[in-house]
N, C-alpha and C positions, 0 to 999 in steps of 0.2 A: 504494500500500500504506500504510494508515493504522494507527496504534496508539492505541487509546483507553485511556489509562493509569489511568482511575478510573471504574468502573461498579459499580452496585449491582443487578446482575441477580438477586441473592439477595433482593431486596425483594419483598414480597407482590404488588406491582403487576404483576409479570410471571408470576404463578402460572398464568395461563390461556394465555399466548401466547409463552412464552420462546423456543421453537424458531423461531417466525416472526420475532421480534425479532432473533435471531442471524442468521437467513437474510437479513434486510434489511440488516444490518450488512455481511455478506460481499458482498452485491450492491453496496453503496456503497463497497467497497474497504477495509473495515475488517478487517484480517487478524488483528490481535492485540488482546487486551483483558486488563486486570487487574481481577478482581472483588474488591471490598474488604469484608472482614468486620470488624465492630467490637464484637461481643459474642458470647456463646456461640451463639445462634440463627443469626446471620448468618454466622459463621465456619463452622459445620457445613454450612450451605447452600452456601457458597462452595466448600468442599472437595468437595461432591457435584457441583457444576457443573464444576469443573476435571477431575474424574475422567471426565466424559462428553464433553469437548470439547478437541481437541488444542491449539489455540492460545489458549486462555483460561487465564490464570494467576491466582493469588490473593495477596492481602496480608492479614495477620491482625494485629489490634491491639485496643485498648480505647478507645472513644470518650470524650472528656473529659466529655460530658454525663452519662455513666454511670459516671464514675470512682468515685463513692461506693459502687457495687455491686461493684467489683473486689476479689477476695480474693487471698491469696498462692497459693492453689490455682489460681486463674485465670491468674496470672502463670506458674506452672509449666506449666500446660496450653498457654499461648501458646508457650512454648519447645519443647514437644513437637510441636505441630502445625507450627511453623515449620520443622521438619526435613523436611517433605514436599517431594519434589523439585520440585513445581510451585508452592510458596509462595516468592515472590520478594522480599518486603518485609515489614516490620513496620509496622502502622498500619491505619486512620488513628488517630493519637494527637495530643495537643496540648492546647490550652486553648480553652474556649468560655465567654465571659463574657456571652453574650446570654441563655442560659437559666440558671436559678438552681437546678437540681436538685442539682448537686454543688458544695460550697464550693470557693473558689479554691485554698485550701491543699491540699485533697485532690486536686484536679485536677493541681496542680503536682507533688505527690508521685508520683502514678500516671504522669505524663508522664516524670519523671526515671527511674523504675524501668524503663519501657519503653525509654528511650534506653540505659540501662546494659545491658539485655538485648540490644539490637541490637548494641552494641559487643562484647559477650561472644560472640555467635554470628556476628558480622561480616555484618550485613544492613542495607541502606538502610532509611530510615524515611520514612513519608508523613505530612506534618504537616497537621492541621486547625487553622485559626486563625479565631476569630470574636471580634472586638473585644478582642484580647489580644496585639497585635503585639509590643510592646516586652518584655513578660514572656516571650513565646516566644523571641525572639532572645536575651534574657539567659540563659534556661535552656539553649538550644542552645550558647551560648558556654561557660557554666560546666561543662556536661557533656561538652564537646569532641565534640559531635555531628559535627563536620566529619570525624572519623575514619571514619565510615561514610557520611555525606552522605545524600542522598535527594531528596525532592520537596516543594515548597511547593504543596500541592494547592489547586486552584481559587483561585489567587492573586488577591487583591483590593486589595493595597496599592499604594503609589506606586512609581515607578521608583527612587527613593532607597532605599526599603526592599528592593526587589528586589536592588539592588546589595549590600546587607548580606547577603542570603541567598546570593547567588552567592559572596561571599567566604567563606561558611561551607560551601561545597561542596554547595550545593543547586541543583537545577534548578527553574525556574519553570514551573508548569503552568497553562495558560489554558483556560477552558471557555466555556460559553454567553454569559456576560456580555460577553465581548469583542465580540460581535456586536450588543449593544444600542446603539441610536442615541445614547443619552445617557451612555454609559459611557466617560468620558474616561480615567480611570486605567488600566483594562486595555488600552486602545488605545495609550496612551503606553508602557506596559510592553512590549507586543508590538513596538513600533517600536524601543525602546531596548535590550532584552535581546538579546544575540547569539543567532542562530538555533541555534547548537550548544549552547545552554543552555535551550532552550524545549522544553516538552512540550505535548501537547494531550489534552483529556479532555472527557467529558460530565457526569460526576457523576450520570448518569441513575439514577433517574427525575426528578431535580431539575434546575432551572436550564436548561430547554430553550432553545436559541438562537433568535434571530429567524429565520424568522417563526413559530416554534412556541411562543414565550414564553407561559408559563402553562399549557401542556399537558404531558402526560407526555413526558419526554425519553427518548431511546434511543440506543444506540451509533452507529447509522447517521448521526446528526446531527453526529457529530464532524467530518465532512467540511465542514460549514458553518463550524466553528471554524477549520479549516485554511485554507479559502478566504478568511476574513476576515484571517487573519495574512498570507497571501500578498499580499492586496490592500494591507494596511498597509505591508508591507515592499517592495512593488514587485517581487516575484519570482513564480515559477510555483507553482501548487498542487503540482506534482510535486516541486519542490525542498523545499517545506515538508514534504510527506509523507515523502520519503526521509530528510531529516535528523532530523525529530522521531521517526521510527521507529527510526533508528540510535541516537539519544539514549536512547530508552526501553529498547532492548535493552542498552545499556551500563549504565545505572543499575540495571536489574533482573538483570543478569548472564545474559541469554538469548542463546544462540548463534545 
């Protein structure tokens, strides 16, 4: 039983075959998923998906790339949709210094506002980080995000940075890159982070694991992530599946 903690089934790439993609995931042992919305369009689609599928949940937030577009009305709307019984987290949120659409100061402000909302409604948060590690950790500390904790999504940092995140009450989520042959950092993180603090994800349709690298990713491939972690830790796939699923249920508050 596997739990893919970060999917974008609300992406247009699944418009034609979403039911088949979900069926393949179930056949691969993927019982639970969280579909992540990060703007009005993707949040509305995520809410539609979770209304139609029992064991698919949603997270809602505002992506840092689009921080410049977020209004106070959007923030209020996030609070309203977060009250949905199958919305289990806020995010993805964070900082992205790779793309330059939203100025860094606006990204930081929108990030802080979402953390404060999460604390007010007592929800875990899902962190997007691209080329902004130290600023993210500083903001998490200053805003006392450890009070709600959450997930470092598609973690790409070092084992030392992972330790800082663990100390802030965050789980480390690994995706397709841990299966890449030349990916030293994710493999070191998989070895060093305790299994009871690890999660698995695909971030589909992005970052497909080996041997599908460069192709459209999908939730069934999360099994390959779990197999790689099992291999690196020298334990069984069943143990990785059992513990990472229990971890995900704990962080998301799913019975």
